Structure formats: C-alpha cells, structure tokens
C-alpha positions in Angstrom: 0.0 0.0 0.0 2.9 2.4 0.8 4.2 1.7 -2.7 0.9 2.8 -4.3 1.0 6.1 -2.4 4.7 6.7 -3.5 3.8 6.1 -7.1 0.8 8.3 -7.1 3.0 11.1 -5.6 5.4 10.7 -8.5 2.7 10.9 -11.0 1.3 14.1 -9.5 4.7 15.8 -9.6 5.4 14.7 -13.1 2.1 16.1 -14.4 2.9 19.7 -13.5 2.3 21.9 -16.5 5.5 23.4 -17.9 5.7 27.1 -18.6 5.3 28.2 -22.2 8.3 29.6 -24.1 8.5 33.3 -25.1 6.9 32.9 -28.6 3.3 33.7 -27.9 2.7 35.3 -24.5 -0.5 36.9 -23.4 -1.0 39.4 -20.6 -0.7 37.8 -17.1 0.9 34.7 -18.5 4.3 33.6 -17.2 6.7 32.3 -19.8 10.2 30.9 -19.6 12.3 32.8 -22.1 15.6 30.9 -22.5 16.1 31.0 -18.7 14.3 33.9 -17.0 10.6 33.6 -16.2 8.8 36.8 -17.3 5.3 38.1 -17.4 3.8 41.0 -19.4 1.4 43.0 -17.2 0.6 46.3 -19.0 1.0 48.1 -22.3 2.5 51.5 -21.4 2.6 52.7 -25.0 1.4 51.4 -28.3 2.0 54.2 -30.8 2.5 51.9 -33.8 1.4 53.2 -37.1 -1.8 51.3 -38.1 -1.1 48.9 -41.0 -3.9 50.5 -43.0 -2.6 54.1 -42.6 0.3 56.2 -43.7 2.5 57.6 -41.0 5.6 59.7 -40.7 6.8 57.7 -37.6 6.5 53.9 -37.2 5.8 54.3 -33.5 6.8 52.1 -30.7 5.5 49.7 -28.1 6.5 49.7 -24.4 5.4 47.0 -22.0 5.6 46.8 -18.2 6.9 43.4 -17.2 7.7 41.3 -14.2 10.8 39.1 -13.8 10.1 36.1 -11.5 13.5 35.6 -9.9 14.7 32.2 -8.8 14.0 33.0 -5.1 10.3 33.9 -5.9 10.9 37.6 -5.7 9.1 39.7 -8.4 11.1 42.5 -10.1 9.4 44.9 -12.4 11.1 46.2 -15.6 10.1 47.6 -18.9 10.8 46.5 -22.5 10.5 48.4 -25.8 9.8 46.6 -29.1 13.0 45.9 -31.0 15.3 47.0 -28.2 17.4 44.9 -25.7 16.9 45.4 -22.0 19.4 44.2 -19.5 18.0 41.4 -17.4 19.7 38.7 -15.1 23.0 37.8 -16.7 22.0 39.0 -20.3 19.4 40.9 -22.1 15.8 40.3 -23.1 14.3 41.6 -26.3 10.6 42.2 -27.2 10.7 40.9 -30.8 7.1 41.2 -31.9 3.7 42.4 -30.9 0.5 41.0 -32.3 -2.0 41.8 -33.6 -1.1 44.6 -36.0 -2.7 47.9 -35.2 -5.6 49.0 -37.5 -7.3 52.5 -37.7 -10.8 51.1 -37.1 -10.0 48.6 -34.3 -9.4 49.3 -30.6 -7.1 46.7 -29.2 -8.1 45.3 -25.8 -5.4 43.9 -23.4 -6.6 40.4 -24.0 -6.0 40.8 -27.8 -2.2 41.3 -27.4 0.4 38.6 -27.8 4.1 39.1 -27.4 7.3 37.3 -28.5 10.5 37.6 -26.5 14.1 36.4 -26.8 16.8 36.2 -24.1 20.5 36.4 -24.9 22.2 35.0 -21.8 25.5 36.2 -20.3 28.8 34.5 -20.5 
C-alpha cells in the first residue's frame, strides 16, 4: 500500500504543466524565455502606425513586465519593441507584438500577444 502512495505522488509531480516559451505570450501569462521567467502586465505605450494608414513615424510599443527571480521575488522592468533590455546575466528583447494595429479597431489587453528572446550572459 505504501508503494501505491509513493507512485501516485510521483505521477502528480510529473504532471505539472511546464511554462510556455516566449513565442506567444498573453498578458498575465508567465513564460520561460531561454532561462528567465517573465510576465507582461501592461502596455505602457502602443503608438505603432496602423497597418492601414500612412504615418511619418513607425511608432513604438513599451510593455511593463515582471521578472520572476529564482527566489520567488518579483522584479518589475520595462521592454520596448525591438530594443534589448538588461536582465539577469544577459538581455531580453521584445521581438514582436500582435495583432497589427488598425485604424478602425481598438485593441483590448486580451488581444495582445508578445514574442521575446533572451540572450544570456557568459
């Protein structure tokens, strides 16, 4: 009987859902991006030129993030689309933001998806 309990304990531990990678991350979702665990929490700026408009400036996207450190501590930081931001022993980069902006559509927080890449240190 003790063996049955031991095996059921192993099955429970093994069935833990792994974190997604950084390719398609929604608001409030934690993702493991080549090491660090990060979570987008708020769009601070989305001034991208709508894809169905002509603009002088391409605009930018800034996102408030949380880095979940190994000790469980949460550290806020900010990323900007296309720029590297120092984090841990390397740098994280917000590579893409979806969906594209349109002149006749207002994006809601739940519409956004982000892709990140982490370039680790030495």
